[in-house]
N, C-alpha and C positions, 0 to 999 in steps of 0.2 A: 504494500500500500504506500501511497505517496506520503511524504512528510509535510507537504504543503497543506495549509488550512484552506478553507473554502474561499476566503477573500484574498489570500496571499498570492495565488497565481495571477489573478486579474490585476492586482496591485503591481506585481512584478512586471507584467507586460506593459504597463503604462510608460515604462522607461524605453520602449522601443516603438515609437510612433511611425517609423519608416519601415517596419517589418512587413515583408511581402509574403513570405512562406513560413508557416508554423507547422512543424511536425512533432507531435507528441505521441506517436505510435508506440504501443506496447509498453507503456510506463506504469500501468496499473493505477492510474490516477482515479481516485474515488472522491469526487467533489461535485458540486452542482455546476452544470453547464450553463454559463451565462453568456450567450452570444451577443447580447446588447452591450455588456461591459467589454467584451473582447473587441467589438466594432469600435467602441469609443477609444479604447487603448491603442488599437492597431488599425486605423481606418484604411490603410493601403493593402491589406491582406488580399492576395489573389489565390493562395493555396492553403487549405486548412485540412490537416490530417489528424484526426482525433480517434482513430481506430485502435482497438485492442486495450481499452481502459474500462473503467466502471463509472462513467459519467452518470450522474443522476439528473433528473429533470426531463426537459423536452427540447424541441427545436425552435421554441419561440425566440424571437429576436434575430432569426437568421436573415431576415430581410434588411437588417441594419448593415450587413456585410456587403455593401454595394459593389465592391470591386472583385468579389469572389468569382473565380473561374473553376475551382476544384474543391469539392467538399466530400470528405470521407469520414463517416461516423459509424463504420461497420464494427462488429464484434465488441460491443459494449455490454456484453452478456445480456441480462434482462433488466438493466438499470435505466436505459434511455427509453422514455415512454412518451405517450401522447400521439398526436397525429402529425402528418406532414402539413405544415401550414400553407394555405394557398398563397400567402404573401411571398413564398419562395419565387413566384413568377417575377417579382421585382428584381431578381438577380439576373439581369439580362446578359451578363458576361459569362454566366455559368455554363461550362461545357461538360463537366463530369460530376455526377452525383451518385454516391455509394451509401446505401442504407441498410445493408444486411446485418443479421445477428443482433437485433435489438428487440425491444418489446413495444414497438410502434403499433398503433391500432388505427382502424378506419380504412378509408379508401384512398388509394393513390390518386391525387388530383391531376389526372392526365391532361385535361384541357388547359390547366395552368402551366404544367411543365413543358408542354409542347406547343405553346402559343407562338405566334409569328415573331414576337420580339426576342425570343430566347434562342441561344446558340447551343442548346443542349445536344451533345453528341453521344454521351454514354450515361445511361441510367441503369444502375445495378440494384435491383430489388429482387433478390432470390426468394424462392418460395420453398419451404417456410423460412422466414427471416430468423426465427428462433423457435424453440419449442413452445414458447408462451406468446408469440406474436399473433396479433389479430389483424395484421395489415392485409388488405385484399387488393391485389393487382387486378383491377377491372379491365375488361377487354377494351382494346383500342378501337375507336370508331373514326370515321372520316372527320367528325367534328373536332377531334383532338389535334388535327393537323391544320 
């Protein structure tokens, strides 16, 4: 488990306002995921790899990461919960989104993820995401494109 306290990581990152790539893969970090605080601390982030940890919380605040091109939140056991927010469509630079191995629930918002303003090229939503996942990848229809 990480030695960092809940607010320590976000406070530490305030010292890196020009950070563009943040990789915290497989560090077993068990703290609340606060994407709004991260966006405030590192507004230029283009790549965010948070896979292989034990983040708690959900993906709220993801829309604040306006420069994001790559987001990987895979393999956070069953601690990352909630739905994929439709506000993710605000991330028009996003080209790759990886969501597997979490406890996300609801329906993948295809029409938001594949709208005309997005550059999404890779969407990795394996089924099942985890043994406790309730995420339903609904069929793609013409309206999604």
